[in-house]
Phi, psi and omega in degrees: 000142182284128183259164179303326186292353174293342180292347177278356182292116186224005183266144179269161184293323187296120173080009182221138177294135177294340179297335178282347185256312184229093177293127182281123182270117179234129182234154179233036182280154177293148172298139182068028180300335183296341181266359184274176187244137184300315183285315185284325189243000183055032180224129188279062172275198185251015175061036181294314183296321179298320180298316178295317184289323187254337186244332190252354181300128176083353182276145177273153177221160175246149183290136178242131177273126179244121179272127175256099177274110191198203181272356181133154182229135174283097185288351180257007179301138184303331183260004182235330193301332181277353179245012178281135179298138177237124177279098185290349179276349180254147174261128187300124168067020179269359177071018181240151175271080188298322182268005174057034179263003179093002184230107188285129177058040176278074187286318185241005183143208182209154180242111178272011181242027182210182177197192176297341179282343185133200182225149179288137171252291179269145178221166175282166171282158177300324176304315179299316181294321180294318179294320179296318179299313187277342181294331178299326184266323188245359186304324182249014184266164169223172188302330182283336184262355183269129177301151182304326182293339181256002189296319179297317178295322179296316178296321177296320177298314180300317180296316181293320179298318180296319180294318178298314179301318180296311182296321180294319179297318179295321180293320178295322179293317178299318179296318180298316183289316178295323178300318180295317180295312180302315180297318180297317178292320178300318181296317180295316182296322178297318178297322179292332181078020181228131181290327182230075183296150177265174177302321180295320178300315183293314183292334179275354182286141177256100182292150180240004180209168178296322180296316179295324178296316181294315180296319178299316180298314181294313179299322177299320178291317184290319185285358172284340185241351186204167175279167178300317179301318180297322179279308187290312184286313186281339182247297187290307181295321179295321176295318177298314181292327178300308182289329177294319178293326177295314181292314186282328187234296191302319186252015186262110182296337183270357183261124179211101183273002191296340179300338177300321182285319177084013177266184171258101185296343179272354180259093184293342181274352178289131186241330190257091177204170179110194176211181185260017177277090188278355175273317183066188183283345181211093186260017184298308186293311182293327176293320179297314178300314180300320181294322179296320180291311191209027174308142188304128181275142172059036177254010181062026176234133169050254189231166176247126177287172179287315184261144187249001180215072184226170171231125180272115175264119182269120177234111188272115185227350192235113178275183170280084188155198179271136174295154176264141181303323181298316182290322180296314181299313180294326180293319177299313181295320179299314180301312182296313183295339180254019167098005178294134177251352173222135178238128175253131180232091180266065178204170180177164182204166185268349183228154179228134181278315185212076183299326184301324182288327175289318178305316181297320179293321178296315177303320179297315179297317178298319180294337182261015174067048182245134173277128178247123182244128186228139178287140183286335181111162192242031185254009181053044184243155177273114183286000169287339184246312185275148178279143174213114181246145356286166178213168187277358183268116182286143180304321184267014179101147180100167183222146178291116190288335183250025180263135178235122177260133191238128170264169185253136179243163176258181188276345186257139178275066179216199184293350178267009184300326172278123176302135187304332184270344193290135168292164183207174177172123186301327182243355187245342173251131186275311186215168170244156178209159182307127180215017182242127174058048184267121179273132179200184187283140171224165186305150179086022183057040176248176183221149182206150176265128179230161179238146175153159170294342172301332178270331179288321180302311179292338171300317179286323176298320177297320178295316178301319179293321179298316179296315182293331180290317183270341178227070189295344180280348178289139177280168179301317181294322177294321177299315177299315181300320178296314179299319180293316185284343187255014180294157168268117183294142178257125182267353185287155164263150183227164179260129176229169179276132176283116184293345181280320183227012175065018175264173179268149176214155182260128181223156173296144176305330181300340178278355187268341183202168185301314186273337183070027184204180180256135180301152184217117183295318181300309179299319185293318180290326176296315178293324179299322179295328177287324175299319181298319179294000000 
């Protein structure tokens, strides 16, 4: 997955090795490594299989509804379709709101990013929306013309505008450079006359320019460890598309797709809008998350989810861009009102439009005994310093008692145990969980390995659902407590970025999160059995 730090990419292809620009990430981990056991498999998974084999055989469980608040879920995927939540109070396709909940034909969940006109795919960042909102008032103002009562808001606008300009400039530079790299590779491939050249094809090519020599050298190095598709599609093309979407959509003040929904985006109290298309135009991310939580176990297909008796409720709240607080709040409330006992939120942003409305929804979920699991983010930042929304800290004081923030870990019990991209925070991140090279479901009954705290969060959501399924009398707060107390402590030191001067420093893993460890299903279920007694 393309990370924010790609915006630092500033080198051109001519005269420089691409290896200095885009390191190709190649892993050889087993599929479902997140479910393996450190002692038995020499892989720092969460011991899910051990838990099933040693603790859960013959035990009865109750079905738990898990809401996946995301970009959409492929409800027809071969490894998901039998675990998709079905709203039995609704009659399929009759165009009526049978259960009178305000959402017509919400059979498998709801999409807060659509209407009869269709669904939003790309959106702006929250930063872009804040600048657009405030530019109407402050765009032509200066400090001398602004009333004292508006000075704080004016200064915030100036700061946000400067940040937007900076990010847009970096995105344009990134797009220009990736375009040059893509073009150079495309030209070489065209000369070869093969869409997917092999290492032998590349090494047999006779370059006629410095650029071709450079591209040949880089491709030769990359294709020793990967196919052409894995390098070109997953790295070059993904980087190009990432920066193009930033320039065209995410950071574009003139882009606003919200008219597709037809609501009033400034009215945070509005609840009844959207459609029942829970897949939307891009269900890759949400489907991957859903599979990690609960892809059907032991069916000889694809992957095995963490939890074995769940129903996935798809709630579409997150576009390719920043989610809106209004949609997040409504998605949480929808999930709670329709029976979800675990909510996974693999999204986040650095700015918030209306934190209070999200806080109210979170308080509602906590009051209804729901576990909320949230990804820490992928910017390798310290959340003691950097903002990450939504978060469990209420604006008016207090903290969400059943909220778990999750960082991403790798498979090896060494200095790489913290995923290089994962955010962290001694008091702001609760636990870490596997989030590197995680294989899971994507649309079209396919499977793909992805990296991110987006993958770590559903590992924990799956664990929370597993505990609630086998020990249904436990409260949400107790489930969180069990997950926190049952981690496997990490004794390693890891390298992180020093937020003061942007250099690297070595710190104990214990400094990265509240618990100082990786979640563990075996330990958690053992502890849960003692809670029950």
